[in-house]
C-alpha positions in Angstrom: -0.1 0.2 -0.2 1.7 3.2 -0.8 0.8 6.2 1.6 0.1 9.3 -0.3 -0.5 12.4 1.6 -2.4 15.6 0.0 -0.6 19.6 0.2 -3.7 21.3 0.0 -7.2 20.9 0.3 -8.8 23.7 -2.5 -11.1 22.8 -5.1 -8.2 20.9 -7.5 -7.4 18.4 -4.8 -10.8 18.0 -4.4 -12.2 17.3 -7.8 -9.2 15.7 -9.3 -6.5 14.1 -7.0 -8.1 12.9 -3.8 -11.1 10.9 -5.8 -8.6 9.3 -8.1 -6.6 8.7 -5.0 -9.1 7.2 -2.4 -10.8 5.2 -5.9 -7.5 3.0 -6.2 -7.2 -0.2 -3.8 -3.2 0.4 -4.1 -3.0 3.9 -2.3 -4.3 5.0 1.2 -4.9 8.5 1.7 -2.5 8.7 5.2 -2.6 12.7 5.7 -3.9 16.0 4.6 -2.4 19.4 4.8 -3.6 22.8 4.5 -3.1 25.9 6.7 -6.8 26.6 6.7 -9.1 24.1 9.4 -12.4 24.7 7.5 -10.7 23.5 4.0 -9.3 20.8 6.5 -12.7 19.8 8.1 -14.7 20.0 5.2 -11.8 17.5 3.0 -11.2 15.3 5.7 -15.2 14.5 6.0 -15.6 13.3 2.3 -12.6 11.6 2.3 -12.9 9.1 5.2 -11.3 11.3 7.9 -7.7 10.8 7.6 -5.2 12.5 10.0 -5.3 16.4 9.1 -2.3 18.9 10.0 -1.8 22.7 10.0 1.7 22.2 10.1 4.1 20.5 7.6 6.4 19.1 10.4 3.5 16.9 11.5 2.0 16.0 8.5 5.5 14.1 7.0 5.5 13.0 10.4 2.6 9.9 9.9 5.7 8.4 7.2 4.5 9.3 3.5 6.3 7.6 0.6 4.4 10.4 -1.9 2.7 13.7 -1.6 0.5 15.5 -4.2 1.0 19.2 -4.3 -2.0 21.1 -4.9 -1.7 24.2 -3.1 -1.8 27.8 -4.9 0.8 28.1 -7.3 2.5 30.9 -4.8 3.3 28.4 -2.3 4.8 25.7 -4.7 8.3 26.3 -4.1 8.0 26.4 -0.4 6.2 23.2 -0.6 8.2 21.3 -3.1 11.6 22.4 -1.7 10.6 21.2 1.5 9.3 17.7 0.4 12.9 16.9 -1.0 14.2 16.9 2.7 11.5 14.4 3.6 12.2 11.3 1.1 9.3 11.5 -0.7 8.1 11.4 -4.3 6.3 14.7 -5.6 3.7 15.5 -8.2 3.2 19.1 -8.3 0.5 20.9 -9.7 1.3 22.9 -12.5 2.5 25.7 -13.0 5.5 24.5 -10.8 6.6 28.6 -10.6 6.3 31.7 -13.0 10.3 32.0 -12.5 12.9 29.9 -14.3 15.2 29.9 -11.8 12.9 29.0 -9.0 11.4 26.2 -11.3 15.2 24.9 -11.7 15.9 25.4 -8.2 12.8 22.6 -7.4 13.8 20.3 -9.9 17.5 20.3 -8.8 16.3 20.1 -5.1 14.3 16.7 -6.0 16.5 15.3 -8.4 19.2 15.1 -5.5 16.6 13.6 -3.1 16.6 10.6 -5.2 12.6 10.8 -5.4 10.4 11.4 -8.4 9.3 15.0 -9.1 6.6 15.3 -11.6 4.0 17.9 -13.0 0.3 17.4 -12.8 0.1 17.7 -16.8 -2.7 15.3 -16.9 -4.0 16.1 -20.5 -1.2 14.1 -21.7 -2.8 10.6 -20.9 -6.1 11.2 -22.4 -6.6 9.1 -25.6 -6.9 11.7 -28.0 -3.3 13.0 -26.8 -2.1 9.3 -26.9 -3.5 8.6 -30.6 -1.9 11.8 -31.7 1.5 11.2 -30.1 1.2 7.8 -31.8 0.6 9.1 -35.5 3.1 11.3 -35.1 5.7 9.4 -33.9 4.5 6.3 -36.4 4.4 8.8 -39.6 1.0 8.8 -40.4 0.3 12.2 -41.1 3.8 13.1 -42.3 6.4 15.3 -40.8 4.6 18.1 -38.6 5.2 21.4 -39.8 2.6 23.9 -37.6 0.3 23.0 -34.5 -2.3 25.0 -33.4 -4.0 25.1 -30.3 -7.2 27.1 -28.9 -8.2 26.8 -25.3 -10.7 28.5 -24.0 -12.2 29.0 -20.7 -14.5 31.3 -19.4 -14.3 30.0 -15.6 -17.9 30.3 -15.6 -17.9 33.8 -16.0 -15.8 36.7 -14.4 -18.5 38.0 -12.4 -21.1 35.6 -10.0 -23.9 36.3 -7.4 -22.4 37.3 -4.1 -23.4 35.0 -1.3 -25.1 37.5 0.8 -27.2 40.1 -0.9 -27.0 38.2 -4.4 -25.3 41.4 -5.9 -22.3 41.1 -8.7 -18.7 40.3 -7.4 -16.0 39.4 -9.4 -15.7 35.1 -9.6 -12.8 34.7 -6.9 -11.9 31.2 -8.9 -11.4 33.8 -12.0 -9.5 36.6 -9.7 -7.3 33.8 -8.2 -6.2 32.5 -11.7 -5.4 36.0 -12.7 -3.3 36.7 -9.7 -1.4 33.6 -10.5 -0.6 34.5 -14.0 -3.4 34.1 -16.0 -4.5 32.0 -18.6 -1.3 30.9 -20.4 0.3 30.3 -16.8 -2.5 28.3 -15.4 -3.9 26.6 -18.6 -2.0 27.3 -21.6 1.0 25.2 -20.2 -1.2 22.3 -21.0 -0.8 23.0 -24.3 3.2 23.6 -24.6 3.3 20.5 -22.9 0.9 18.7 -26.0 3.2 20.3 -28.5 6.4 19.2 -26.4 5.1 15.3 -26.2 4.3 15.5 -29.7 6.7 16.3 -31.6 9.8 15.5 -29.1 11.7 18.8 -29.1 11.9 21.8 -27.3 11.0 25.8 -28.6 13.9 27.7 -29.3 12.1 31.1 -30.0 9.6 31.8 -28.1 7.1 35.2 -28.7 3.8 36.2 -26.9 1.0 38.6 -27.4 -1.6 39.7 -24.9 -5.0 41.5 -24.8 -6.1 43.3 -21.3 -9.8 43.5 -20.8 -9.4 42.9 -17.2 -7.4 45.3 -15.3 -4.8 42.7 -14.0 -0.9 42.6 -14.7 -1.1 39.4 -16.8 -3.6 39.6 -20.0 -6.9 37.6 -19.5 -6.2 36.7 -23.5 -3.1 35.5 -24.7 -1.3 34.0 -27.7 1.6 32.4 -27.9 4.0 31.4 -30.7 6.7 28.3 -30.6 9.5 27.8 -32.9 10.9 24.4 -32.0 14.1 23.2 -33.2 12.8 20.1 -35.4 11.4 23.3 -37.4 7.6 22.9 -36.4 5.8 25.8 -35.1 3.0 26.0 -32.6 0.9 29.0 -32.0 -1.6 28.6 -28.5 -4.3 31.0 -28.1 -5.6 30.7 -24.3 -8.4 32.7 -22.8 -10.2 33.5 -20.0 -12.5 36.3 -21.2 -13.6 35.6 -24.8 -17.1 33.6 -24.4 -18.5 35.5 -21.9 -17.3 39.5 -21.8 
């Protein structure tokens, strides 16, 4: 039985990781960590009441084989570096960081630990994705010259009725993802990952353009262009705004 702990008991852990872990007889949900007691209590009640912790030292003291880091993106570096000292395998939600130096620091720390460090690029495992990978690898469609990804996700709208008087407020999930870096950082990375996987090469030139409807540092609609070392070009269009604003 593989003992797994969850770092961060928010939306992503609740709809994705925890149902998958608790439905697998080879895995044991051994501990939950979150600084919010309300998050801990609500999540534990839904998933068998495993031990809960608001401090990382206590969380790791139960003995874990692996952890899933599903905390907000700005805390990923801290959580991964701590996990690297604990002798556990790590699955970290994307993006691991919005800073390349920090990302390399995290990867290096996990490499030194000798444990697996992997990122939550779940789109890799869809039947559509693996079929395209196989077609490209087998040369069924010839040499790939161009890829185009369009990912439009409005997060069910930027605004929603408030919990008290029903007056419209900015949606917390929408705002949270914009503060963490916007649509390309949040979900556009899936398209970049698929392009790298299907082509088997990394980008050698990168250029991005953004369009702002909302007043945030990051654009809420973005275009990304990647030139790959194999000569192919990838264009990614990713938006939180299109189709509802």
